[in-house]
N, C-alpha and C positions, 0 to 999 in steps of 0.2 A: 414601795417597800410593805412587806407583810408584817404585821403586829399580833402579837399574841393574846387571844380572848381567854380570860380563864373560865370553869365552871364554877359555881357556890362553894365547892369543895376546895375551891383553888387547883383543879387541878385544868392542865390544856384543853380546850373545849375544841379551838379553831385556830386558825391565822385569818386576819382579814385585811386585805389594800382598800384603804379608806378612797382611795382616788380611782382607782377599775371596778370595784366592786367584788372582785375575786375574794373568794372563800374558800380557804384548804381546811379538810379535815379528816384526820388519820386516824383508824383503832383497827389494834390488833393486823398491822402491818397494809388494811386494804385504806388506800388514800383517796377520797372524795374530791374532787374541787367543780364549783359552779361558779358565775356570776350572776349576783342581785342586782335587780334593776332600780334607780331610786324609787321610793315608795312601797317595794315588796319587801317580804321577811321571809326568814328560814328559821327554821326551828332543830336544834341538836337535841338529842335525848340519850342521856347515857344513865344505866343504874336508875337510881332515884332522883336525878339533875335532870333540869330544863334549862338551855341556855337559848333565847330567844334574839335574834340579830334584826333590826329594821333598817335597811338605809332611808335615811331622812333627808340627804343632801348627798351632790356628787361628791363632796370631801367629809363625811359621814354616817357611822353605824351607831345607832343607838341600841344599847344591851340592857337585856333584862335575862336575870339568873332567878332561879328558885329549885325547891325541893319538892318533889311529887310524894305521896303518900305510897310507902310498900304496901303492896298486899300480901297478907299472912295467911 
């Protein structure tokens, strides 16, 4: 079952399935789906936000969210 992961600005960053490792990301009607193996991670960047997902076990993702400074 997919669950929503929000970025630091409370926007939907992606959906993950903790059991299968599937990560779905959609932005501007372009959908990307991948499977993350245990021990691997994926980084999603949008504007000035970064959301990192690390699959730490067969049933769990660890999520890290932060802002990056904008270049003016």
